[in-house]
C-alpha positions as CSV (number, residue, x, y, z in Angstrom):
1,M,0.0,0.0,0.0
2,D,2.8,2.4,1.0
3,D,4.7,1.9,-2.3
4,A,1.7,2.6,-4.5
5,C,0.6,5.6,-2.5
6,S,4.1,7.1,-2.1
7,E,4.5,7.7,-5.9
8,A,0.9,8.6,-6.8
9,G,0.6,12.2,-7.9
10,S,3.7,14.3,-7.4
11,D,5.5,11.1,-6.2
12,V,7.3,12.0,-3.0
13,A,6.7,13.7,0.4
14,E,7.2,17.1,1.9
15,L,9.6,19.4,0.0
16,E,11.4,16.4,-1.4
17,R,8.4,15.6,-3.5
18,T,9.3,16.1,-7.2
19,N,12.6,17.7,-5.8
20,A,10.8,20.9,-4.8
21,T,13.2,23.4,-3.3
22,I,13.4,26.9,-2.0
23,R,15.6,28.7,-4.4
24,N,15.8,31.4,-7.1
25,V,15.1,30.4,-10.6
26,D,18.2,30.0,-12.7
27,E,17.6,32.1,-15.8
28,G,20.7,31.0,-17.7
29,N,18.8,28.7,-20.0
30,T,15.2,29.4,-19.1
31,T,12.4,31.7,-19.9
32,V,10.4,33.1,-17.0
33,V,6.7,33.6,-17.4
34,Q,5.1,36.0,-14.9
35,V,1.4,36.1,-14.5
36,K,0.0,39.6,-15.0
37,P,-3.6,40.8,-15.1
38,E,-4.9,40.8,-18.6
39,R,-7.9,42.9,-17.5
40,E,-8.3,45.7,-15.0
41,D,-11.2,44.2,-13.0
42,D,-10.9,43.2,-9.4
43,D,-10.7,39.4,-10.1
44,A,-7.8,39.8,-12.5
45,I,-5.9,42.0,-10.0
46,R,-6.5,39.6,-7.1
47,L,-5.5,36.6,-9.2
48,S,-2.2,38.2,-10.1
49,G,-1.2,38.0,-6.4
50,I,-2.1,34.3,-5.9
51,A,-0.8,32.7,-9.0
52,S,2.5,30.9,-9.6
53,E,5.3,32.0,-11.9
54,F,6.8,29.5,-14.3
55,S,10.1,28.9,-16.0
56,F,11.1,26.4,-18.7
57,S,14.0,25.6,-21.0
58,N,14.4,27.7,-24.1
59,E,14.8,24.4,-26.1
60,P,11.8,22.1,-26.2
61,R,12.1,18.4,-25.7
62,H,10.5,17.8,-29.1
63,L,10.9,20.4,-31.7
64,S,8.3,20.7,-34.5
65,I,6.8,17.3,-33.8
66,S,3.5,16.3,-35.6
67,A,0.3,15.6,-33.7
68,K,0.3,12.1,-35.1
69,S,3.7,11.4,-33.6
70,L,2.7,12.9,-30.3
71,A,-0.3,10.6,-30.1
72,E,2.1,7.6,-30.4
73,I,4.7,8.9,-28.0
74,Y,2.3,10.0,-25.3
75,N,-0.4,7.4,-26.0
76,D,-3.1,10.0,-25.9
77,G,-5.8,8.0,-27.4
78,G,-6.5,10.6,-30.1
79,H,-7.6,13.2,-27.6
80,F,-5.0,15.8,-28.2
81,L,-6.1,17.3,-31.6
82,A,-9.7,17.5,-30.4
83,A,-8.7,19.3,-27.2
84,V,-6.5,21.8,-29.1
85,Q,-9.3,22.4,-31.6
86,E,-11.8,23.0,-28.8
87,Y,-9.3,25.5,-27.3
88,L,-8.9,27.4,-30.6
89,N,-12.7,27.4,-31.2
90,G,-13.2,29.1,-27.9
91,K,-10.5,31.6,-28.5
92,Y,-11.0,32.7,-32.1
93,E,-14.0,33.5,-34.2
94,H,-12.6,31.7,-37.3
95,P,-10.0,29.3,-36.1
96,L,-7.9,27.1,-38.4
97,L,-8.8,23.5,-38.6
98,L,-6.1,21.2,-37.2
99,Q,-4.6,18.3,-39.1
100,P,-2.5,15.3,-37.8
101,S,0.4,16.7,-39.8
102,D,0.4,20.0,-37.8
103,L,3.6,20.6,-35.8
104,F,4.1,21.5,-32.2
105,D,7.0,22.3,-29.9
106,V,6.7,20.1,-26.7
107,W,8.3,20.3,-23.3
108,N,8.4,17.5,-20.7
109,Q,9.0,19.7,-17.7
110,V,8.5,23.2,-16.3
111,H,9.3,24.8,-12.9
112,A,6.6,26.6,-10.9
113,T,7.5,29.1,-8.2
114,L,4.6,29.1,-5.9
115,P,2.9,32.3,-4.6
116,A,3.8,33.7,-1.2
117,L,1.5,32.3,1.5
118,V,1.9,35.4,3.7
119,R,2.5,39.0,2.8
120,G,6.1,39.9,2.5
121,Q,7.4,36.3,2.2
122,K,10.8,36.5,0.5
123,L,11.7,32.8,0.1
124,R,9.5,31.1,-2.4
125,I,9.1,27.4,-3.1
126,T,10.0,26.2,-6.6
127,E,8.9,22.8,-7.8
128,P,9.2,20.9,-11.1
129,I,6.1,19.7,-12.9
130,H,6.9,16.6,-14.9
131,A,5.2,15.3,-18.0
132,K,7.4,12.4,-19.2
133,P,6.3,9.4,-21.1
134,A,7.7,5.9,-20.6
135,V,11.0,5.2,-22.3
136,S,11.7,1.7,-23.6
137,S,15.3,0.5,-24.4
138,H,17.0,-2.7,-25.4
139,I,19.2,-2.0,-22.4
140,A,17.4,-2.7,-19.2
141,R,18.9,0.3,-17.4
142,G,17.7,2.5,-20.2
143,N,14.0,1.8,-19.4
144,K,12.2,4.6,-17.7
145,P,8.7,4.6,-16.3
146,E,6.2,7.4,-17.2
147,H,6.0,10.4,-14.9
148,F,3.0,12.6,-15.2
149,D,2.4,15.0,-12.3
150,N,-1.0,16.0,-11.0
151,V,-1.8,19.7,-10.6
152,L,-4.4,22.1,-9.3
153,V,-5.9,24.1,-12.2
154,N,-7.9,27.4,-11.9
155,V,-11.2,26.9,-13.6
156,N,-13.1,29.8,-12.1
157,D,-11.4,33.2,-11.7
158,K,-14.2,34.5,-9.5
159,M,-14.0,31.7,-7.0
160,A,-10.3,30.9,-6.9
161,N,-8.3,32.0,-3.9
162,L,-4.9,31.3,-2.3
163,N,-6.5,28.8,0.2
164,G,-9.0,26.1,-0.5
165,V,-10.1,24.3,-3.6
166,K,-13.1,26.4,-4.7
167,G,-12.7,27.4,-8.2
168,Y,-10.1,24.7,-8.8
169,R,-9.9,21.2,-10.3
170,V,-7.3,18.5,-10.3
171,A,-5.7,17.4,-13.6
172,R,-3.0,15.1,-14.7
173,V,-0.5,16.8,-17.0
174,R,0.2,15.0,-20.2
175,F,2.6,17.5,-21.8
176,F,3.4,21.2,-22.3
177,F,3.4,22.7,-25.7
178,K,3.2,25.8,-27.9
179,L,1.2,26.3,-31.1
180,D,2.9,27.4,-34.2
181,Y,2.8,31.1,-35.1
182,H,0.4,30.6,-38.0
183,F,-2.4,29.8,-35.5
184,F,-2.3,33.3,-34.1
185,S,-3.2,36.7,-35.4
186,K,0.0,38.1,-33.8
187,A,3.2,36.5,-32.4
188,S,2.6,37.9,-28.9
189,E,-0.3,35.5,-28.5
190,Q,1.9,32.5,-28.6
191,K,1.9,31.1,-25.0
192,M,2.8,27.9,-23.3
193,L,-0.2,25.6,-23.1
194,V,-0.8,22.4,-21.2
195,F,-2.6,19.2,-22.4
196,V,-4.3,17.7,-19.4
197,Q,-6.5,14.8,-18.3
198,W,-9.1,15.8,-15.8
199,F,-10.2,14.4,-12.5
200,S,-13.8,14.8,-11.5
201,R,-14.9,18.0,-9.8
202,F,-14.6,18.2,-6.0
203,P,-17.5,16.9,-4.1
204,R,-19.3,19.2,-1.6
205,S,-17.4,17.8,1.3
206,A,-14.4,15.6,2.1
207,A,-14.8,11.8,2.8
208,Q,-15.5,11.5,6.5
209,N,-13.3,8.5,7.1
210,V,-10.1,10.1,5.8
211,N,-11.1,13.8,5.7
212,M,-9.8,14.1,2.1
213,Y,-11.6,14.8,-1.1
214,R,-12.4,11.8,-3.2
215,I,-11.9,12.4,-7.0
216,K,-12.0,10.2,-10.0
217,L,-9.7,10.1,-13.0
218,L,-11.9,10.7,-16.1
219,D,-11.5,10.1,-19.8
220,E,-11.8,13.8,-20.3
221,Y,-9.1,16.0,-21.8
222,S,-8.5,19.7,-22.3
223,V,-5.9,22.3,-23.2
224,V,-5.4,25.1,-20.7
225,P,-2.9,28.0,-20.4
226,L,0.2,27.2,-18.3
227,T,-0.7,30.2,-16.1
228,K,-3.9,28.5,-14.9
229,I,-1.9,25.9,-12.9
230,R,-1.4,26.8,-9.2
231,Q,0.7,23.9,-7.9
232,T,1.4,20.2,-8.0
233,V,-0.8,18.0,-5.8
234,H,-0.4,14.5,-4.4
235,V,-3.2,11.9,-4.7
236,V,-3.6,8.6,-2.9
237,P,-5.3,5.6,-4.4
238,D,-8.7,4.7,-3.0
239,F,-8.3,1.0,-1.9
240,K,-12.1,0.9,-1.3
241,G,-11.8,-0.6,2.2
242,A,-9.5,-3.4,1.2
243,R,-7.5,-4.8,4.1
244,I,-4.6,-5.6,1.8
245,A,-3.5,-3.4,-1.1
246,D,-3.6,-4.9,-4.6
247,K,0.0,-5.9,-5.2
248,K,-0.5,-5.4,-8.9
249,W,-0.6,-1.7,-8.3
250,T,2.8,0.0,-8.6
251,P,3.9,3.7,-8.8
252,Q,4.3,3.1,-12.5
253,N,0.8,1.7,-13.3
254,V,-1.5,2.8,-10.5
255,F,-3.1,5.5,-12.7
256,H,-3.9,2.8,-15.3
257,L,-5.4,0.3,-12.8
258,C,-7.1,2.6,-10.4
259,D,-9.5,5.4,-11.2
260,T,-10.5,6.8,-7.8
261,F,-8.1,8.8,-5.6
262,F,-8.0,11.0,-2.5
263,L,-6.5,14.5,-2.7
264,N,-3.8,14.3,0.0
265,D,-3.5,17.7,1.7
266,Y,-1.4,16.2,4.5
267,I,1.6,15.6,2.3
268,S,3.3,18.9,3.4
269,R,2.6,22.0,5.4
270,E,2.3,24.0,2.2
271,A,-0.3,21.6,0.8
272,F,-2.3,21.7,4.0
273,K,-2.3,25.5,4.0
274,T,-3.4,25.9,0.4
275,L,-5.8,22.9,0.0
276,S,-7.6,22.7,3.3
């Protein structure tokens, strides 16, 4: 049970989970994206103070890779193109129609610098967000399991706050990407986007026996702006009252064999402060 639980979600405990650290972002080979209000209303100004900042490598993991190839590498079940098309349809009046041959730049990891929990806090926690598919090799030591982190996504600007889960939803990151310039009316609109798989929305209250929210991994996918992500989260498999954990479940396959999880807000002090 402990083995399966310890790797679910962001995969480790406390600040050691996903190698989270307290540090300054190294800008040597990174691009820093700061969240700024795009509007002048109260919600936009408030959100600018509770959102994370992000950094990522200047060089993508996959440069100009086709949607068809992405489907094979990430085993997305054909959901990616449909999710991108839905995003474009909601953003533009006359969007271009996507084709499997369309090319994308893809990243496997970004770093998030979390917002200050108290006014005037100088040291900020920076954590990586992974989106790495499994790697197979003819050499045993070359094999690497998949590593897709779970994150908290802002889905309602009017309800989102620094503390609590109202206005948020948990998603499993599949990969980070940018659209080619020809999709935009101007180059400044090219932003880092995230292809995610959703968990169900939060229930009205936490499960009484564990005091954690029970959520279900869905066959539902979307594209969201990177700046909608607040932080990584840790989820624990729901063993549904079993006295003995299913030994078939491992950190590498638990998200394929189990579909119901608990949002673990006890994994660290920061998680408890922001999720409770």
